[in-house]
C-alpha positions in Angstrom: -14.7 19.0 -1.6 -15.2 15.6 0.1 -12.8 12.7 0.2 -14.1 9.1 -0.4 -12.4 5.8 0.2 -14.1 3.0 -1.7 -13.4 -0.6 -0.7 -13.6 -2.9 -3.7 -14.2 -6.7 -3.7 -10.7 -7.4 -5.0 -8.2 -6.3 -7.7 -6.4 -9.1 -9.5 -4.3 -7.3 -12.1 -2.9 -3.9 -13.1 -5.3 -3.6 -16.0 -8.1 -3.7 -13.4 -6.6 -0.7 -11.8 -6.5 1.2 -15.1 -10.1 0.4 -15.9 -11.3 1.6 -12.5 -9.1 4.7 -12.6 -10.4 5.7 -16.1 -14.0 5.1 -15.1 -13.7 7.2 -11.9 -11.8 10.0 -13.7 -14.6 10.2 -16.3 -17.2 11.1 -13.7 -18.0 14.8 -13.7 -17.3 16.3 -10.3 -14.4 14.0 -9.4 -11.1 15.8 -8.9 -9.0 13.7 -11.4 -5.7 14.8 -9.8 -6.6 13.0 -6.6 -7.8 9.6 -7.9 -5.7 6.7 -6.5 -6.4 3.0 -7.1 -4.5 1.0 -4.4 -3.9 -2.5 -5.7 -2.7 -4.1 -2.5 -5.7 -2.9 -0.4 -8.3 -3.0 -3.2 -9.3 0.6 -2.5 -10.0 3.7 -4.5 -9.3 7.1 -2.9 -10.5 10.4 -4.4 -11.8 13.9 -3.8 -15.1 14.9 -5.3 -17.5 17.9 -5.3 -20.7 16.7 -3.7 -22.6 19.6 -5.4 -21.8 18.0 -8.8 -21.7 14.2 -8.1 -22.9 11.8 -5.5 -21.0 8.8 -4.0 -23.6 6.5 -5.6 -22.7 7.9 -9.1 -19.0 7.2 -8.5 -19.8 3.7 -7.2 -22.0 3.0 -10.3 -19.2 4.1 -12.6 -17.0 1.4 -10.9 -19.8 -1.2 -11.2 -20.3 -0.4 -14.9 -16.7 -1.5 -15.6 -17.3 -4.8 -13.8 -16.1 -4.3 -10.2 -18.1 -4.7 -7.0 -18.1 -2.0 -4.3 -18.0 -3.4 -0.7 -18.3 -0.1 1.2 -17.6 3.5 1.0 -16.3 6.0 3.6 -16.7 9.7 3.1 -15.0 12.5 5.0 
């Protein structure tokens, strides 16, 4: 498992958080129990199995619901 911290352009409301959380949790390979959308810092933190999903696929799921990814850090 790897941990990703994804910096978003900005979050403006709680419904934004819910859309992003649902989109990320729907990606196969993401550990749904670890997904955190942090409103104040406009970040998403999660664990994922890199054998099943790439960071790009997770970023694309976020883009598909209308939010821009600024940068991603993976540990």
